[in-house]
Every structure is written in C-alpha cells, then in structure tokens.
N, C-alpha and C positions, 0 to 999 in steps of 0.2 A: 504494500500500500504506500502511496506517496505521502510526503510530508504534508501537503496541502489537504489531502483527504483526511489525514489523522487530525489536523488542526480543526477542520470543519466539524468533525464528529465530536471532538472535545468541547468546542464552543456550543454545539447543540445540546450536549449532555449537561453543560454548566447552566445554560438557559433553562432547560427543563427542571433541573434541581432547584434553581432560584425561584421559578414560578410555583413549584409545589410547596416550597418553604413559605413563600408569601401567603399563598392560599391557606395553608395549614395554620399560620399564625392569625390570620383574619378570622377563620372559622372558630378557633378556640376562644376568641375574645367575645363572641356573640352569646348573650344570655338567652335563655328560652323563657318566653313569657306565655302563660296559658291563662286565657280568660274563660274557659269552659265552653259549653255548647253554644255555638253562635245562634241557634234557634231559640235559646232562652234569654238572649239579651233584651233588655228593656231600657227605656230612657233612664231609669233610676239606678241601673247597675252597670252602665257603660263605663269603661275606664276613662280617666281624664275628666275633662270638662263635659259632663253629661247634661242632657236636657236641651231645651231651646233657649235662645237668647231672649232676654226680656225686651219687650217692645216698649219704647219710651215715647209717650205722647206728650204734647205740649200742655195738656190740662186746661186749655182755653175755654172753660165752660163758665158762663156768667152766673153770678149768684141769683140774679133776677132777670126777667125778660125771656124772650124766646130762646129755645135750644138751637144751637148752630147746626145740629144734625136732625134731619127729618127721617123718622122711621119709614114713612110712606115713600119718600123719594130716594133716600140713601141706602137703606138696608133691605126693605121688603122686596124691591125688584131683583135683588141678587139671590133671594131665598126661593123664589118661585121655581116651578119646574123648568122654565126656560131661562132662568137667571144663571149666572156663572157658578153659584154655589150649589144649585139644583137640590136644595133641601127638601122641597115639596114634590120632587119627582116621584113617579110610581116605581114599583119594583123594590129594590133594596133600600130606598130612602124613605123619608118621612111622609110621603104622600100616600103610602099604602100601609104595610104591616109594621114598619119600624116605629117604636115608641120614641118620642112623642109623635103621634100622627098630627101633621100640620094641615090645617084648613087654610089654603092659600087663596081663597076667593077674594079676600080684601086684606089690607094691612091690619085692620083691627082684628080680623079673624085669626091672623098669624099670632099677634100679640096674645090674644085670648088662649090660643092653643098652647103657647109657650108658658104663659102664667099658670096654667093648670098642671104643668109637668114639674117633677122634682127628681133629680138624679138620686138613685137609690143610695142610702147611707149618707147623703149630704144634707145638713140641716137647712140649707137655703133653697128657696124656690128658684126655678130656672130664670124667671124674670121677676124681680121684686119691685113692682111698680111703686113709685113714691120714694124709694130709698135712693139717695144720691151717692151711695157707696157701691162701686162695682163688685166688691167682694161679697156683698149681700145677695148677689144674683150669680148663678152658675153659668149663665149664658156665655160670658166672655171667656171664662177659664175653660169651658168645654170647646169653644171655637178655636182656642189656641192650643189645646191639648194639655193644659196644665192640670186638668181634672178629668181623666178619662181619655178616650180616643179623640184626637183632634178632629174637628169637623171643618169642612165637610169631607166625607169620604168620596172616593171615585164613584161616579163620574164628575163630581163637583171639583172646582178648582180651589186649592187652599187660599186662605185669606192673605192679603198683602199686609204689611205693617200699617199702611194708611187705612185699610178697612178695619183692622183691629182697633185703631185709634177712633174711628167713627163710632164703633160699637161702644168703646169705653166712654166717649163723650156723651153718647145718647144715654147710657146708664147713669153717668154723673149728673145728667139733667133730671133724673128720676124716672127714666124709661117712659116718657110721655107717649100718648097715642097721637102723634103728630104726623 
C-alpha cells in the first residue's frame, strides 16, 4: 500500500473516532425527562408555565350611564347558529341536546337561557344579572376555559382577546338586557 493511501485511511479513522467521541459525550450529558402519559395531560398538570395567558382588559366601564357593550349587537350575533361562535347551532352544540340549551330566537331569549343555567359544582349562576363583578357569573370563565372546557367548541371559533374583553365589560355593567 502506498504512503498516500495509508495516510488517507489514518485520517478517516481519526475523523470517525473524533465524531463518535463527540456524539458519545453529547448523549451522556442529556437528562431524561418523563412527564407521563401524554393522553393524561391537562392544563393544570403541564410542565412549565401551564394554562392560558390572562386577558387584560382596559376596564373602561362607566359607573353610571349606558354600557359601552350591547349584548344584542356585540355578543348575541356571535352566539347564534350562524355566528362565529355557533353556540346555538344544532347537533353537538347548545341549540339541540347540549346543556344549556340556548333559545337563540332573540337576544333576551339567549340571556334568559343562560341565566337559568348553572355549571355543576359552581356556586355562581352562568349569568348573574345585576352583579357588576364578572367572577359572580361563570359565563366569562367558561368562555375562556378557566372553569371547564373553553367555549366554544368546534365548529365555533375560539374567542379573541377583544371578544373576551367585550364579555367582561358587559358583565361589569351588570349583564344588562341591552
């Protein structure tokens, strides 16, 4: 064998040994993290910063005077069967068999449907008309997923932060039938 061939074989062998040594040292430094069954993960048991980011609204609700958010104009149209949230659509949503069944014939009928509902195990009504404290109604926390499954489910489109703030403002006005 020539000197050139011997030198090439030696260099290839050295490169292979160096690569193997580097890979072995990298692999040995990696720790194994086990979080358990991925099918059992929930928002409250995810590693790290679990849950949803809190939506921050400006809180611009007047102490007196008209509410800046109209249920009939700002919230109700999104809840109908044809609205983006599709809350009152038939099938697997609240226009048929799912509790609470929503009568979407008028904005007032929707409010009445939701006032009559209470999430099991929660002491607060779904809509606590007259209360200016959103935590006294479970409507907002249910829509954001903070208490139960976040609504709306598919085929509805999840709420944007601006939509959550409209619900929050409407509840801070006392959930008026406006």
